[in-house]
C-alpha positions as CSV (number, residue, x, y, z in Angstrom):
1,X,-122.3,-9.4,-70.1
2,X,-119.2,-8.2,-71.9
3,X,-119.0,-7.8,-75.6
4,X,-118.0,-11.1,-77.5
5,X,-114.4,-11.4,-78.4
6,X,-114.3,-11.5,-82.2
7,X,-110.6,-11.1,-83.0
8,X,-109.7,-14.5,-81.4
9,X,-107.3,-17.3,-82.2
10,X,-109.7,-18.7,-84.8
11,X,-109.8,-15.4,-86.7
12,X,-106.0,-15.1,-86.5
13,X,-105.6,-18.6,-88.0
14,X,-108.0,-17.9,-90.8
15,X,-106.2,-14.7,-91.7
16,X,-102.8,-16.4,-91.7
17,X,-104.2,-19.2,-93.8
18,X,-105.8,-16.9,-96.3
19,X,-102.8,-14.7,-96.6
20,X,-100.6,-17.8,-97.1
21,X,-102.7,-19.0,-100.0
22,X,-102.9,-15.5,-101.6
23,X,-99.2,-15.0,-101.3
24,X,-98.5,-18.4,-102.8
25,X,-100.9,-17.9,-105.8
26,X,-100.6,-14.3,-106.7
27,X,-98.3,-11.3,-106.6
28,X,-97.6,-9.7,-103.2
29,X,-99.2,-6.5,-104.3
30,X,-102.5,-8.2,-104.6
31,X,-102.5,-9.2,-101.0
32,X,-104.3,-6.2,-99.4
33,X,-105.7,-5.9,-95.9
34,X,-109.2,-5.7,-97.4
35,X,-108.7,-8.7,-99.7
36,X,-107.4,-10.9,-96.9
37,X,-110.1,-9.8,-94.5
38,X,-112.8,-10.6,-97.0
39,X,-111.3,-14.0,-97.8
40,X,-111.2,-14.8,-94.0
41,X,-114.7,-13.5,-93.6
42,X,-113.7,-10.9,-91.0
43,X,-113.1,-7.2,-90.9
44,X,-110.0,-5.1,-91.7
45,X,-110.0,-4.1,-88.1
46,X,-109.1,-7.6,-87.2
47,X,-106.0,-7.5,-89.3
48,X,-104.8,-4.3,-87.6
49,X,-105.7,-5.4,-84.1
50,X,-104.1,-8.8,-84.4
51,X,-101.1,-8.0,-86.7
52,X,-100.8,-4.2,-86.8
53,X,-101.4,-4.2,-90.6
54,X,-100.3,-5.9,-93.8
55,X,-96.6,-6.1,-93.0
56,X,-97.3,-7.7,-89.7
57,X,-99.6,-10.3,-91.3
58,X,-97.1,-11.2,-93.9
59,X,-94.4,-11.4,-91.2
60,X,-96.7,-13.9,-89.3
61,X,-97.0,-16.0,-92.5
62,X,-93.3,-16.0,-92.9
63,X,-92.8,-16.9,-89.2
64,X,-95.3,-19.7,-89.5
65,X,-93.5,-21.2,-92.5
66,X,-90.0,-20.9,-90.9
67,X,-91.2,-22.5,-87.6
68,X,-93.0,-25.3,-89.4
69,X,-90.0,-26.3,-91.5
70,X,-87.6,-25.9,-88.6
71,X,-89.8,-28.2,-86.5
72,X,-89.9,-30.8,-89.2
73,X,-86.2,-30.9,-89.9
74,X,-85.1,-30.5,-86.3
75,X,-87.1,-33.7,-85.4
76,X,-84.7,-35.8,-87.5
77,X,-82.4,-37.6,-85.0
78,X,-78.6,-37.7,-85.4
79,X,-77.2,-41.2,-85.9
80,X,-73.8,-42.8,-86.4
81,X,-74.2,-42.4,-90.2
82,X,-74.0,-38.7,-91.2
83,X,-74.8,-39.4,-94.9
84,X,-78.0,-41.2,-93.8
85,X,-78.8,-38.3,-91.5
86,X,-78.4,-35.8,-94.4
87,X,-80.7,-37.9,-96.6
88,X,-83.2,-38.1,-93.7
89,X,-83.1,-34.3,-93.5
90,X,-83.8,-34.0,-97.2
91,X,-86.8,-36.4,-96.8
92,X,-88.1,-34.3,-94.0
93,X,-87.7,-31.1,-96.1
94,X,-89.7,-32.7,-98.9
95,X,-92.4,-34.0,-96.6
96,X,-93.0,-30.6,-95.1
97,X,-92.9,-28.8,-98.4
98,X,-95.4,-31.2,-100.0
99,X,-97.6,-31.2,-97.0
100,X,-97.6,-27.4,-96.7
101,X,-97.5,-26.2,-100.3
102,X,-98.8,-22.7,-99.7
103,X,-96.4,-22.0,-96.9
104,X,-93.5,-23.5,-98.8
105,X,-94.3,-21.3,-101.8
106,X,-94.4,-18.3,-99.6
107,X,-91.2,-19.2,-97.8
108,X,-89.1,-19.6,-101.0
109,X,-91.1,-17.3,-103.3
110,X,-89.7,-14.0,-102.3
111,X,-90.8,-13.5,-98.7
112,X,-87.9,-15.5,-97.2
113,X,-84.5,-15.8,-98.8
114,X,-81.9,-18.6,-98.4
115,X,-78.4,-17.4,-97.4
116,X,-76.3,-20.3,-96.1
117,X,-73.3,-17.9,-95.7
118,X,-75.2,-15.6,-93.5
119,X,-75.8,-15.7,-89.7
120,X,-77.8,-18.8,-88.7
121,X,-80.4,-18.2,-86.0
122,X,-81.3,-20.7,-83.3
123,X,-84.6,-21.7,-85.1
124,X,-83.3,-21.3,-88.6
125,X,-84.3,-24.3,-90.8
126,X,-80.8,-24.4,-92.3
127,X,-79.3,-25.0,-88.9
128,X,-79.9,-28.8,-88.7
129,X,-78.5,-29.2,-92.3
130,X,-75.4,-27.3,-91.5
131,X,-74.9,-29.2,-88.3
132,X,-75.1,-32.5,-90.1
133,X,-72.7,-31.3,-92.8
134,X,-70.2,-30.2,-90.2
135,X,-70.4,-33.6,-88.5
136,X,-69.9,-35.3,-91.8
137,X,-66.9,-33.2,-92.5
138,X,-65.4,-33.8,-89.1
139,X,-65.7,-37.5,-89.7
140,X,-64.1,-37.3,-93.1
141,X,-67.2,-38.3,-94.9
142,X,-67.7,-35.1,-96.8
143,X,-65.1,-32.9,-98.3
144,X,-65.7,-29.2,-99.1
145,X,-66.8,-25.9,-97.6
146,X,-69.9,-26.4,-95.4
147,X,-71.9,-23.5,-97.0
148,X,-71.1,-24.7,-100.5
149,X,-72.3,-28.2,-99.7
150,X,-75.4,-26.8,-98.0
151,X,-76.3,-24.6,-101.0
152,X,-75.8,-27.6,-103.4
153,X,-78.0,-29.8,-101.3
154,X,-80.7,-27.2,-100.9
155,X,-80.7,-26.4,-104.6
156,X,-81.3,-30.1,-105.3
157,X,-84.0,-30.4,-102.7
158,X,-85.8,-27.1,-103.7
159,X,-85.7,-27.9,-107.4
160,X,-87.2,-31.3,-106.9
161,X,-89.9,-30.2,-104.5
162,X,-90.8,-27.2,-106.7
163,X,-91.3,-29.5,-109.7
164,X,-93.4,-31.9,-107.6
165,X,-95.6,-29.1,-106.3
166,X,-96.0,-27.7,-109.8
167,X,-97.3,-31.1,-110.9
168,X,-94.5,-31.6,-113.4
169,X,-93.7,-35.1,-111.9
170,X,-96.2,-37.8,-111.1
171,X,-95.9,-39.5,-107.7
172,X,-93.7,-42.4,-108.7
173,X,-91.4,-40.3,-110.8
174,X,-91.1,-37.7,-108.0
175,X,-90.2,-40.4,-105.5
176,X,-87.6,-42.0,-107.7
177,X,-86.1,-38.7,-108.8
178,X,-85.8,-37.4,-105.3
179,X,-84.1,-40.5,-104.1
180,X,-81.6,-40.8,-106.9
181,X,-80.8,-37.1,-107.1
182,X,-80.3,-36.6,-103.4
183,X,-78.0,-39.6,-103.2
184,X,-76.0,-38.5,-106.2
185,X,-75.7,-34.9,-104.8
186,X,-74.5,-36.2,-101.4
187,X,-72.2,-38.7,-103.0
188,X,-70.6,-36.0,-105.1
189,X,-69.4,-34.2,-102.0
190,X,-67.9,-37.3,-100.3
191,X,-64.2,-37.9,-99.7
192,X,-62.5,-40.1,-102.3
193,X,-62.4,-43.1,-99.8
194,X,-66.1,-42.8,-99.0
195,X,-67.0,-42.3,-102.7
196,X,-65.1,-45.5,-103.7
197,X,-66.8,-47.4,-100.9
198,X,-70.2,-46.2,-102.0
199,X,-69.6,-47.1,-105.6
200,X,-68.4,-50.6,-104.7
201,X,-71.5,-51.1,-102.6
202,X,-73.7,-50.0,-105.4
203,X,-72.1,-52.3,-108.0
204,X,-72.1,-55.3,-105.7
205,X,-74.5,-58.1,-106.8
């Protein structure tokens, strides 16, 4: 009989999960190979054999976060209403962030940066947002530079989700604040004609 395989998928998942929690709740310097291995109830050898070391493990956590957020937002279908699509993307962003709080904190807590003016990769979570913004601009729904709009929308989403994850807002307040803030942010970038139309619809009895 061969020796049992100990550094398997289950061990890998535990290491990523433990590293995610440690990165989200403490300084990066405190995340050592020994500490993560102990938390995952495995050996330091497993970290090196599966990830090549601490940097590889942290990279795996980052990749897991990026892939998860991308999968969530890319599943939002495009419709004939670009503003509704942008709001749906914001909802998907919030849903993933609240459902994966440790990965979200890692993703936007220093391991991963947000640069809407940089090169966007195929599986970059910002891609679907930029695509929806470009579509809205092409249809004369939004007016402004795409990267500026993206940064504005992301700042609103990130701020609200961060407050919610920190427990600063109760469930009802978080829901209402997210809805009103995202609609106001998107409305602020609309063309004059669309803005007037939205205002008339809001004031209608």
